[in-house]
C-alpha positions in Angstrom: -43.0 53.0 18.0 -45.6 53.1 19.8 -43.3 54.1 22.7 -43.8 57.0 25.8 -42.0 60.2 25.7 -40.8 63.2 28.1 -39.9 66.8 27.7 -38.9 68.6 30.2 -38.9 65.8 32.2 -42.5 65.1 31.8 -44.0 61.9 30.9 -46.7 62.8 28.1 -49.3 60.3 27.0 -48.0 58.0 24.8 -49.8 56.7 21.7 -50.3 53.5 24.0 -52.2 55.6 26.9 -54.1 56.7 24.4 -58.2 54.4 24.5 -57.7 52.7 21.5 -60.6 55.1 19.9 -57.8 57.4 18.4 -55.0 55.4 17.4 -54.9 55.9 13.9 -53.9 53.5 11.1 -50.4 55.8 10.4 -49.9 55.6 14.5 -50.9 51.6 13.6 -48.8 51.5 10.6 -45.5 52.6 12.5 -45.8 50.3 14.7 -46.7 47.5 12.3 -43.3 48.6 10.7 -41.7 48.9 13.9 -41.5 45.2 13.9 -41.6 43.8 10.8 -39.5 46.0 8.9 -36.4 43.6 8.2 -38.3 41.4 6.2 -37.9 40.9 2.8 -41.5 41.8 2.4 -40.9 44.9 3.8 -40.0 47.3 0.6 -44.0 45.9 -0.8 -45.6 47.0 2.5 -44.6 50.5 2.5 -44.9 50.5 -1.0 -48.8 49.6 -0.9 -49.6 51.4 2.7 -48.2 55.2 1.0 -49.4 54.5 -2.6 -53.0 54.0 -2.0 -53.5 53.0 2.1 -52.5 56.1 4.0 -53.9 58.6 1.9 -58.1 56.9 2.3 -56.9 55.2 6.1 -54.1 57.4 7.7 -55.8 59.8 9.7 -58.6 57.5 10.7 -58.7 55.2 13.6 -60.4 51.3 13.0 -63.3 51.5 14.0 -64.4 54.4 12.1 -63.1 52.9 9.2 -66.5 51.0 7.4 -66.8 47.5 4.8 -68.4 50.6 2.4 -64.9 52.0 3.3 -63.3 48.8 1.9 -65.1 47.4 -0.5 -65.3 51.1 -2.3 -61.5 51.1 -2.6 -61.8 47.6 -4.0 -63.5 49.0 -6.7 -61.7 51.6 -7.2 -58.4 50.6 -7.5 -60.3 47.1 -10.0 -60.2 50.5 -12.6 -56.7 50.1 -12.9 -54.5 48.1 -11.4 -54.2 43.6 -11.5 -55.9 42.3 -9.5 -52.9 40.3 -7.9 -52.7 44.3 -6.9 -55.7 44.4 -5.6 -55.5 41.8 -3.7 -52.2 43.2 -2.0 -53.3 46.6 -1.1 -56.8 45.3 0.7 -55.0 42.4 2.8 -52.8 44.4 3.7 -55.5 46.8 6.0 -56.4 43.4 8.0 -53.0 42.5 8.3 -52.3 46.4 10.5 -54.9 45.9 11.9 -55.2 42.4 13.7 -51.1 42.8 14.4 -52.2 46.1 16.7 -55.4 44.4 17.7 -52.8 41.5 19.2 -50.9 44.0 21.1 -54.2 45.9 23.0 -52.9 48.5 20.7 -56.7 49.4 19.2 -59.8 46.5 18.6 -59.8 44.5 15.9 -62.8 45.8 12.6 -66.6 44.9 14.0 -67.3 42.9 10.7 -64.7 40.4 8.6 -62.8 41.7 5.6 -62.5 39.1 3.0 -59.0 39.1 1.7 -58.8 39.3 -1.4 -58.5 36.3 -4.1 -58.1 36.1 -7.6 -56.4 33.4 -9.6 -53.0 33.2 -10.5 -52.4 30.5 -12.6 -51.9 32.9 -15.8 -48.9 31.3 -17.6 -47.4 33.4 -20.1 -45.1 31.9 -22.9 -43.9 32.6 -26.3 -43.4 30.4 -28.8 -40.5 30.2 -31.3 -41.1 33.3 -33.6 -41.9 35.5 -31.1 -39.0 35.1 -28.8 -36.9 35.6 -32.1 -39.0 39.0 -32.9 -37.8 39.6 -28.8 -34.3 39.2 -29.9 -33.9 40.9 -33.2 -35.5 44.1 -30.6 -32.8 42.9 -28.3 -30.0 43.2 -30.0 -31.3 47.3 -30.4 -30.5 48.1 -27.1 -27.9 49.9 -26.3 -27.7 49.4 -22.5 -25.8 46.2 -21.6 -27.8 45.6 -18.3 -31.0 45.6 -19.6 -30.2 43.1 -22.2 -27.9 40.9 -19.9 -31.2 41.2 -17.2 -33.5 39.8 -20.2 -31.2 37.0 -21.5 -31.2 36.2 -17.8 -34.6 35.9 -16.9 -34.5 33.8 -19.8 -32.1 31.4 -20.2 -32.6 31.0 -16.0 -35.9 31.4 -14.7 -35.0 33.2 -12.0 -37.3 35.9 -11.0 -36.7 39.4 -12.0 -35.8 39.9 -7.7 -33.5 37.1 -7.9 -31.3 38.8 -10.6 -31.0 41.9 -9.7 -29.8 41.2 -6.0 -27.3 38.5 -7.6 -23.8 39.3 -6.6 -21.1 38.0 -7.8 -20.0 35.5 -4.6 -22.8 33.7 -5.3 -21.8 32.9 -9.1 -19.9 29.8 -9.2 -18.4 29.4 -13.1 -16.1 26.5 -12.4 -18.3 24.2 -10.7 -21.1 25.7 -13.0 -23.8 27.3 -10.4 -25.4 30.3 -9.1 -26.5 30.3 -5.8 -30.0 32.2 -5.0 -30.2 33.7 -1.7 -34.0 33.5 0.1 -35.6 32.6 -2.7 -39.2 33.7 -2.6 -41.2 31.1 0.2 -37.9 29.2 -0.1 -34.5 29.1 1.5 -31.4 29.8 -0.3 -30.7 27.1 -3.7 -28.7 26.6 -6.4 -29.1 26.3 -10.0 -27.3 25.1 -12.9 -25.5 27.5 -15.1 -26.2 26.2 -19.0 -24.1 28.0 -21.4 -25.9 30.8 -22.4 -26.4 31.7 -19.2 -22.5 31.2 -18.7 -22.2 32.9 -21.7 -24.4 36.9 -20.8 -22.6 36.0 -17.3 -18.6 36.7 -18.5 -19.9 39.4 -21.4 -20.8 41.1 -18.2 -18.2 43.9 -17.1 -17.1 44.2 -13.9 -16.9 47.1 -11.0 -15.8 47.5 -7.5 -20.0 46.6 -6.9 -20.6 43.0 -5.4 -23.1 42.8 -7.7 -23.7 41.8 -11.0 -26.0 44.9 -12.2 -25.5 46.9 -9.7 -27.0 50.3 -9.9 -25.3 53.7 -10.9 -24.1 54.2 -7.1 -22.9 50.5 -6.7 -25.8 48.4 -4.8 -28.9 46.9 -5.6 -31.4 47.7 -8.2 -34.9 48.4 -6.8 -37.5 45.6 -8.4 -39.0 48.4 -10.1 -36.1 49.2 -12.1 -36.3 49.3 -15.8 -40.4 49.1 -16.3 -40.8 51.2 -18.7 -37.7 50.0 -20.8 -38.7 46.8 -20.4 -42.6 48.0 -21.7 -40.6 49.2 -25.1 -39.1 45.9 -25.1 -42.5 44.4 -25.5 -43.8 46.9 -28.2 -40.8 46.8 -30.3 -41.0 42.6 -30.2 -44.5 42.8 -31.2 -45.7 40.8 -28.3 -49.2 41.1 -26.9 -49.7 43.8 -24.0 -50.8 41.5 -21.7 -46.8 39.7 -21.6 -45.3 40.0 -18.5 -41.5 40.9 -19.8 -39.9 39.3 -17.2 -42.0 37.0 -15.7 -43.5 36.0 -18.7 -39.8 34.9 -19.8 -39.1 32.9 -16.3 -43.2 31.1 -17.5 -41.3 30.4 -20.9 -38.5 29.0 -19.5 -40.6 26.5 -17.8 -42.6 25.5 -20.2 -40.4 24.7 -22.9 -38.3 22.6 -20.1 -41.6 20.9 -19.3 -43.0 20.9 -23.4 -39.1 18.8 -24.3 -40.9 16.2 -22.4 -36.8 15.5 -20.7 -37.7 17.2 -17.8 -39.8 15.5 -15.0 -42.2 17.9 -12.6 -39.6 17.9 -9.5 -36.5 18.4 -10.9 -38.6 21.3 -12.9 -39.9 22.9 -9.4 -36.6 23.0 -7.9 -34.9 25.1 -10.7 -37.9 27.6 -10.3 -37.3 27.7 -6.6 -41.2 26.9 -5.8 -42.2 26.1 -2.6 -44.1 23.5 -3.5 -45.0 21.1 -6.3 -48.5 22.8 -6.5 -46.7 25.9 -7.6 -45.1 24.2 -10.9 -48.5 21.9 -11.8 -49.3 24.2 -14.0 -46.8 23.7 -16.5 -47.7 19.7 -15.9 -50.3 19.3 -18.7 -47.0 20.7 -21.0 -45.1 17.9 -20.1 -47.9 15.1 -20.9 -48.7 17.0 -24.0 -45.1 16.2 -24.6 -44.9 12.4 -23.7 -48.2 11.7 -25.4 -46.2 13.1 -28.7 -43.4 10.8 -27.9 -46.0 7.4 -27.3 -47.6 8.6 -31.3 -44.1 8.1 -32.3 -43.7 4.2 -30.4 -46.9 3.5 -31.5 -45.4 4.1 -35.4 -42.2 2.3 -34.6 -44.3 -1.0 -33.5 -47.4 -0.8 -35.4 -47.6 -3.9 -37.9 -45.9 -3.2 -40.8 -48.4 -4.5 -44.5 -47.0 -7.2 -46.1 -45.8 -7.0 -50.0 -48.8 -9.3 -50.6 -50.7 -6.7 -49.8 
């Protein structure tokens, strides 16, 4: 944190007392961390900063960072990063600067950095044959935790982070509910346990850890856990290269429910723990198609029948 320090009884000029033009982005990120490290999203902030921002701009005051520098970073990242990742990297820079500017520690950028936007409406989905291929490949996996992780993602629609943070105290097999602590964007929520999910949970060997799928040290696994294994599983199952192994299974779960025509959008929203109904609307067309098929069945039932004479 940007505070005064004493050495041999003398007060040294602290970062707050420096001229604003000399406060570097590293200094500002330390202040940002002091105030934001308790947030759920903090690990993401720290990852993005240390991964690409620190090496480019960490030693520079914001006054030395130009719009051209930001645009160059955006172009370079776009070569080998997904649009969502580019957005997170670029948007974090003005977030840090504006946070410190509000506290009088620096000047804001003299230009506006447009927040990176992208189309996040991509919906991964698997058909019945692809799901069968995935299950066939999964049967050859020797790590029971990886098998449980994949099946829970498909059978519950839970996010990867939610499954990895899941604790045994959050599972009520008697009442048939899982409690998701702090799901993305909303307060804690309960989702029902269906039969396949129950079977997976019962099959898991419990350890002394509080977590359902703990790390070797007993704590929760990192969000990056099983990344390579999941890519290998996708290849073994012959799934498309752009299919996101776990998030795609969440979409598959939602698509299957929506296309059944038996689940309304409000219920689907609650099952997916979406913050707003707009986030669930990407599946609305699947439900509409199912309803149209049902209406076609009604057409055939009520259509006038030809008489034998005709």
